C-alpha positions as CSV (number, residue, x, y, z in Angstrom):
1,M,160.0,-60.7,-31.4
2,K,162.4,-61.4,-33.7
3,N,164.6,-58.7,-34.8
4,K,163.2,-59.1,-38.4
5,D,159.4,-58.3,-37.0
6,K,160.8,-55.2,-35.8
7,K,160.5,-51.1,-36.6
8,V,163.8,-49.2,-35.4
9,F,163.6,-45.1,-35.5
10,V,166.3,-43.4,-35.1
11,S,166.7,-39.6,-35.0
12,G,169.6,-36.8,-35.6
13,C,170.5,-33.9,-38.0
14,F,172.6,-35.7,-40.6
15,D,174.2,-32.9,-42.3
16,L,177.1,-33.7,-44.1
17,L,176.7,-37.1,-44.4
18,H,180.2,-39.5,-43.9
19,N,180.7,-42.7,-43.2
20,G,180.0,-42.5,-39.4
21,H,176.1,-41.7,-40.6
22,I,176.2,-45.0,-42.2
23,A,178.2,-47.1,-40.1
24,F,175.5,-46.1,-37.0
25,L,172.3,-46.1,-39.7
26,K,173.6,-49.9,-40.5
27,S,174.2,-50.8,-36.9
28,A,170.3,-49.5,-36.1
29,A,169.1,-51.4,-39.5
30,S,170.3,-54.5,-37.7
31,F,168.1,-54.5,-34.9
32,G,164.9,-54.4,-37.5
33,T,163.8,-54.8,-41.1
34,H,162.3,-51.4,-41.4
35,L,164.4,-48.5,-40.6
36,S,162.5,-45.4,-39.8
37,V,164.8,-41.8,-39.5
38,C,163.9,-38.5,-38.2
39,I,165.8,-35.7,-39.2
40,G,166.2,-32.1,-37.6
41,A,163.5,-29.2,-39.7
42,D,166.5,-26.5,-40.7
43,E,164.6,-23.8,-38.4
44,T,165.0,-26.6,-35.5
45,V,168.7,-26.9,-36.1
46,Y,169.6,-23.3,-36.8
47,A,167.5,-23.3,-32.9
48,L,169.8,-25.6,-31.4
49,K,172.9,-24.6,-32.5
50,N,172.8,-21.1,-33.8
51,R,174.0,-22.0,-37.6
52,F,171.9,-23.6,-40.6
53,P,173.1,-26.9,-41.8
54,A,175.1,-27.1,-44.7
55,N,172.5,-29.0,-46.6
56,S,168.3,-28.0,-46.3
57,Q,166.4,-30.4,-45.0
58,D,165.2,-31.5,-48.1
59,E,168.6,-32.1,-49.4
60,R,169.4,-34.4,-46.6
61,K,166.3,-36.3,-47.1
62,Y,167.1,-37.6,-50.6
63,H,170.3,-38.3,-49.3
64,L,169.5,-40.6,-46.5
65,E,166.1,-42.5,-49.1
66,A,169.3,-43.4,-51.2
67,I,170.7,-45.5,-48.4
68,R,170.0,-49.6,-48.8
69,F,169.7,-49.6,-45.2
70,V,166.8,-47.4,-44.7
71,D,162.9,-47.5,-45.4
72,E,161.5,-43.8,-44.7
73,V,162.6,-40.3,-43.9
74,L,160.7,-38.2,-41.7
75,I,160.9,-34.5,-40.5
76,G,160.9,-33.7,-37.1
77,S,157.6,-31.5,-36.8
78,A,158.0,-30.4,-33.1
79,T,160.8,-28.5,-32.0
80,G,163.7,-28.4,-29.8
81,M,165.8,-31.6,-28.7
82,L,162.2,-33.6,-28.8
83,D,161.0,-32.9,-32.4
84,F,160.8,-36.6,-33.6
85,L,157.8,-37.0,-30.9
86,P,154.9,-36.9,-33.0
87,E,156.7,-39.1,-36.2
88,L,157.4,-41.5,-32.6
89,E,153.7,-41.7,-32.2
90,K,153.4,-42.1,-35.8
91,V,155.9,-44.8,-36.9
92,K,155.5,-46.8,-33.2
93,P,158.5,-48.4,-33.3
94,D,159.9,-51.3,-31.0
95,V,163.0,-50.2,-30.7
96,F,164.7,-46.6,-30.3
97,V,168.9,-46.7,-31.1
98,V,170.9,-43.4,-30.6
99,N,174.8,-42.9,-30.2
100,E,176.4,-42.6,-27.0
101,D,177.2,-38.6,-27.3
102,G,173.1,-38.6,-28.9
103,H,171.7,-40.5,-25.7
104,Q,169.6,-37.9,-23.1
105,P,167.9,-39.4,-19.9
106,E,164.2,-37.9,-21.5
107,K,164.9,-40.3,-24.8
108,E,165.0,-42.8,-22.9
109,A,162.2,-42.1,-20.2
110,I,159.6,-41.5,-22.8
111,C,160.9,-44.9,-24.5
112,A,160.3,-46.6,-21.1
113,Q,157.1,-45.1,-21.0
114,K,156.2,-46.4,-24.5
115,G,157.7,-49.6,-24.4
116,I,160.1,-49.1,-26.5
117,E,163.5,-50.8,-26.3
118,Y,166.1,-48.5,-25.8
119,K,169.8,-48.7,-27.5
120,V,173.0,-46.6,-27.2
121,L,175.5,-47.9,-30.0
122,K,179.0,-46.5,-29.7
123,R,180.6,-44.6,-32.3
124,L,182.7,-46.8,-34.1
125,P,183.5,-46.2,-38.0
126,E,183.1,-49.5,-40.4
127,A,186.4,-51.7,-40.2
128,G,189.3,-50.3,-42.0
129,L,187.9,-46.3,-42.0
130,P,188.7,-43.3,-40.3
131,A,186.5,-42.8,-37.6
132,R,184.3,-38.9,-38.9
133,S,181.6,-36.7,-37.3
134,T,180.2,-33.7,-39.1
135,T,182.2,-31.0,-36.8
136,A,185.4,-33.2,-37.8
137,I,184.6,-32.1,-41.8
138,R,182.9,-28.5,-41.4
139,K,186.8,-28.1,-40.0
140,E,188.6,-29.8,-37.4
141,N,188.7,-27.2,-34.5
142,R,191.5,-28.9,-32.2
143,I,190.8,-26.3,-29.6
144,P,189.8,-27.8,-26.2
145,F,187.0,-27.6,-23.8
146,R,187.0,-26.7,-20.2
147,L,185.5,-29.1,-17.3
148,D,185.8,-28.0,-13.5
149,L,186.2,-30.7,-10.9
150,A,185.5,-29.1,-7.7
151,G,185.7,-25.5,-6.7
152,G,183.6,-23.7,-9.7
153,W,182.4,-20.0,-8.6
154,L,185.4,-19.5,-6.6
155,D,187.0,-17.6,-9.4
156,Q,184.1,-14.6,-9.9
157,P,185.2,-12.0,-7.0
158,F,181.5,-12.3,-5.2
159,V,181.9,-16.1,-3.9
160,S,186.3,-15.9,-3.8
161,S,185.8,-12.3,-2.0
162,L,183.6,-14.4,1.2
163,Y,186.4,-16.9,1.2
164,P,189.2,-18.0,-1.1
165,G,189.8,-21.1,-2.7
166,P,190.7,-23.1,-5.9
167,V,189.3,-24.5,-8.5
168,I,190.2,-27.8,-10.0
169,T,190.2,-27.5,-14.0
170,L,190.7,-30.6,-16.7
171,C,191.6,-29.3,-20.2
172,I,189.3,-32.0,-22.4
173,E,189.8,-33.2,-25.8
174,P,187.0,-32.3,-28.9
175,D,186.3,-35.7,-29.3
176,Y,182.6,-34.8,-29.1
177,A,180.5,-32.2,-30.4
178,F,179.9,-30.9,-26.6
179,N,176.3,-29.3,-26.0
180,S,176.6,-25.3,-26.2
181,R,175.8,-23.8,-22.5
182,S,177.3,-26.9,-21.3
183,G,179.6,-26.0,-18.3
184,M,182.4,-26.6,-20.5
185,A,183.2,-23.2,-21.5
186,S,182.6,-23.3,-25.3
187,S,181.3,-19.6,-25.3
188,T,185.1,-18.9,-24.3
189,R,186.4,-22.0,-26.8
190,A,183.7,-20.0,-29.3
191,A,185.8,-16.8,-28.4
192,A,188.9,-18.7,-28.8
193,T,188.3,-19.7,-32.7
194,E,187.3,-16.5,-33.7
195,L,190.9,-15.2,-32.5
196,W,193.2,-17.8,-33.3
197,E,190.5,-20.4,-35.8
198,F,191.0,-24.0,-34.6
199,R,194.7,-24.0,-32.7
200,I,196.0,-21.8,-29.9
201,P,199.3,-20.6,-31.6
202,E,201.0,-19.5,-28.8
203,P,203.3,-21.0,-27.0
204,D,203.9,-19.5,-23.8
205,T,200.2,-20.5,-22.2
206,L,199.6,-18.1,-19.8
207,K,200.1,-15.2,-22.3
208,A,198.1,-17.0,-24.4
209,A,195.2,-17.6,-21.3
210,K,195.1,-14.2,-20.9
211,T,194.7,-12.7,-24.4
212,L,192.0,-15.3,-24.5
213,F,190.6,-13.7,-21.5
214,A,191.6,-10.2,-22.3
215,Y,189.2,-10.7,-25.8
216,E,186.1,-12.6,-24.2
217,N,185.7,-9.7,-21.7
218,P,186.7,-6.4,-23.3
219,P,185.8,-3.1,-21.4
220,G,182.2,-2.7,-21.0
221,T,181.7,-6.1,-20.4
222,Q,178.4,-6.7,-17.7
223,E,178.6,-10.2,-17.0
224,I,182.7,-11.4,-16.6
225,A,183.4,-14.6,-17.7
226,G,185.6,-16.4,-15.3
227,S,188.8,-16.7,-16.1
228,Q,188.9,-20.3,-14.9
229,D,187.3,-21.0,-18.9
230,A,190.3,-19.5,-20.4
231,I,193.1,-20.8,-18.1
232,G,191.1,-24.4,-18.1
233,I,190.9,-24.3,-22.2
234,V,195.0,-23.1,-22.3
235,F,196.5,-25.3,-20.0
236,T,196.5,-28.4,-20.7
237,G,196.2,-32.1,-18.1
238,L,194.9,-30.7,-14.6
239,N,195.1,-27.4,-13.3
240,K,194.6,-25.9,-9.7
241,L,193.2,-22.4,-9.9
242,S,193.7,-19.9,-6.9
243,Y,191.3,-17.3,-6.3
244,S,191.4,-14.6,-3.4
245,G,188.6,-12.3,-4.4
246,N,190.1,-10.7,-7.6
247,Y,188.9,-12.1,-11.3
248,W,192.7,-13.9,-12.3
249,P,193.7,-16.3,-9.7
250,N,197.0,-15.2,-7.2
251,A,198.1,-19.2,-8.4
252,I,197.8,-21.5,-10.7
253,E,199.3,-24.9,-10.3
254,Q,199.5,-27.7,-13.6
255,V,199.9,-31.4,-13.4
256,Q,201.2,-33.0,-16.4
257,D,201.9,-36.5,-14.4
258,L,200.9,-39.0,-16.9
259,D,200.1,-41.1,-14.3
260,V,197.5,-38.9,-12.7
261,I,196.0,-37.9,-15.9
262,Q,195.7,-41.6,-17.0
263,F,193.9,-42.3,-13.1
264,L,190.9,-39.7,-14.0
265,Q,191.0,-40.4,-17.5
266,N,189.5,-43.8,-16.4
267,H,187.3,-43.1,-14.1
268,L,185.6,-40.2,-15.5
269,Y,182.2,-40.0,-17.3
270,L,179.4,-38.1,-18.5
271,V,176.0,-38.4,-19.1
272,S,173.8,-35.9,-21.0
273,L,171.4,-33.4,-19.2
274,E,168.0,-32.4,-20.6
275,P,168.3,-28.2,-22.0
276,R,167.9,-25.9,-19.5
277,A,164.4,-23.8,-19.7
278,S,165.1,-20.5,-22.2
279,N,164.2,-18.5,-18.9
280,Y,167.0,-20.1,-16.9
281,S,168.6,-17.7,-14.1
282,V,171.5,-19.3,-11.8
283,L,171.9,-15.7,-10.5
284,E,168.1,-15.9,-9.2
285,N,167.4,-16.6,-5.3
286,T,171.6,-17.0,-4.3
287,H,172.5,-17.4,-0.8
288,L,176.2,-16.0,-0.8
289,E,177.3,-16.7,2.7
290,R,180.5,-17.2,3.8
291,E,179.7,-20.5,5.5
292,H,178.8,-22.0,2.0
293,A,181.7,-20.1,0.3
294,K,184.3,-21.5,2.8
295,A,182.5,-25.6,2.4
296,L,183.3,-24.8,-1.6
297,S,187.2,-24.3,-0.6
298,I,187.7,-27.0,1.5
299,A,186.1,-29.6,-0.9
300,A,188.2,-28.1,-3.9
301,E,191.1,-29.1,-1.7
302,K,190.0,-32.2,-1.0
303,C,189.6,-33.0,-4.3
304,W,192.6,-31.9,-4.9
305,N,194.4,-33.7,-2.4
306,S,192.9,-36.9,-3.3
307,I,193.6,-36.9,-6.8
308,L,197.6,-36.2,-7.1
309,Q,196.9,-39.2,-4.1
310,K,194.6,-41.4,-7.1
311,D,192.1,-41.6,-4.2
312,L,188.9,-42.7,-6.1
313,S,186.3,-42.3,-3.2
314,G,188.4,-39.6,-2.2
315,A,188.2,-37.4,-4.6
316,G,184.4,-38.6,-5.5
317,N,183.3,-37.2,-2.0
318,A,185.2,-33.8,-2.3
319,M,183.6,-33.2,-5.9
320,T,179.5,-34.3,-4.5
321,E,180.7,-32.1,-1.2
322,S,181.8,-29.0,-3.6
323,F,178.4,-29.8,-5.9
324,K,176.2,-29.5,-2.5
325,A,178.2,-26.6,-1.3
326,Q,177.7,-25.1,-5.0
327,L,173.7,-26.0,-4.6
328,A,174.2,-23.9,-1.3
329,L,175.4,-20.9,-3.0
330,F,173.3,-20.9,-6.2
331,P,170.0,-23.7,-5.6
332,N,168.8,-22.7,-9.2
333,M,171.9,-24.2,-10.4
334,G,169.5,-27.9,-9.8
335,N,166.2,-28.9,-10.3
336,E,164.1,-32.2,-9.6
337,E,164.7,-33.8,-13.2
338,I,168.5,-33.5,-12.4
339,F,168.0,-34.8,-8.8
340,S,166.3,-37.6,-9.9
341,L,169.1,-38.8,-12.8
342,I,171.6,-38.0,-9.9
343,R,169.2,-41.0,-7.7
344,R,170.0,-42.9,-10.4
345,Y,173.7,-42.9,-10.6
346,E,174.5,-42.0,-7.4
347,N,174.9,-45.8,-6.3
348,E,176.8,-46.4,-9.4
349,C,180.0,-43.5,-8.6
350,Y,181.6,-42.6,-6.0
351,G,181.1,-38.9,-6.7
352,Y,179.3,-36.1,-8.6
353,K,178.5,-32.6,-10.1
354,L,177.1,-30.9,-13.2
355,S,179.3,-29.1,-15.5
356,G,176.8,-26.6,-16.2
357,A,173.5,-25.6,-14.0
358,G,170.2,-26.1,-14.2
359,G,170.2,-28.6,-17.1
360,G,172.0,-28.5,-20.8
361,G,175.0,-29.6,-19.7
362,Y,176.3,-33.1,-18.7
363,L,176.5,-34.9,-15.3
364,I,180.2,-35.3,-14.2
365,L,180.9,-39.1,-12.5
366,L,184.1,-40.6,-11.6
367,A,183.0,-44.2,-10.9
368,D,185.7,-47.5,-11.0
369,K,183.6,-48.7,-14.3
370,Q,181.4,-46.9,-17.1
371,P,178.2,-46.8,-16.2
372,V,175.1,-46.9,-18.5
373,N,175.2,-44.5,-21.4
374,S,177.6,-42.0,-20.5
375,I,180.7,-41.2,-22.4
376,Q,183.9,-41.4,-21.5
377,I,186.0,-37.9,-21.9
378,R,190.7,-37.8,-23.1
379,I,192.4,-35.3,-21.6
380,R,194.6,-33.3,-23.2
381,R,197.8,-33.8,-22.4
382,K,201.0,-31.4,-22.6
383,E,202.6,-33.3,-25.6
384,E,199.1,-33.0,-27.3
385,L,199.5,-29.4,-28.4
386,C,196.8,-27.6,-29.3
């Protein structure tokens, strides 16, 4: 079947229409002659993003219908991330097109089941125009995210009191609208935005990190957010936070070496996971035993040393060991859908772990080359101040 005979389908919010949207729709339309766009209903957008879109579903539909590449606009009649499923059944497209940060394994799986060609496009603006995103248009928030590569959970006293050890964190540029509850300190970033709006003003990073930690965890807080979140957001580059039974680390080691940072950035990729269940609890069915905490600590130390030596295989193996130690402590971190995705990618990478727990976040991969349908992130350097 030639492109001219194919029906193309895309989905999304398409709020505050900008040139990035137009470039994406133009590219999507090139795969056929009939482009159907399914937009999220207002209530669906609110449920996913905890805010209503700036433009109502009827306004967004009207705007999209005025674009010459678009043949029809539908409003998703289901709920959640897959709100477009009834419309997909109605249109019966030949091609489903997504941006790289809109890719999700379940979308790809649905297309495979239905014999629909699945295309993942890079976010590229039209030649001569700046890159745009709805998030940037609302107001550019340059507060970074945090990624932990190994040792996560040791920032909680109930784990590091079993065996002390480090958490290895990276400060990540906000180039994508990373999922909420994704294990990338999005809640702490929201607290930082309340505190400082869109930049971290405090030149004293230690003071800023302590301020953010205290702001997010006022007196009376029942579940204390780990301090690796606040430190990982405020401290640029690569960081090793050493914990020994307390909420605050007894030592912080920061690496700004550009060769080390670039080494990591060249080999670090994220694959989006499906949302976690609404009744999910990572703290059920825990196995809080010293041997598991020790394995977590040893793996994090190995990961740190391998990264400093720019040993990709060693870093990847240690990252995987760290993840397996986390699973031993908290079995609910994984599920069969996640393990199935890991099996799909494990031969393409040196190591893997989750950014969060139970879904909703990202599968983190260390690999020689970019795995299919993954995104590459940027690490914030010292000179790129918040």
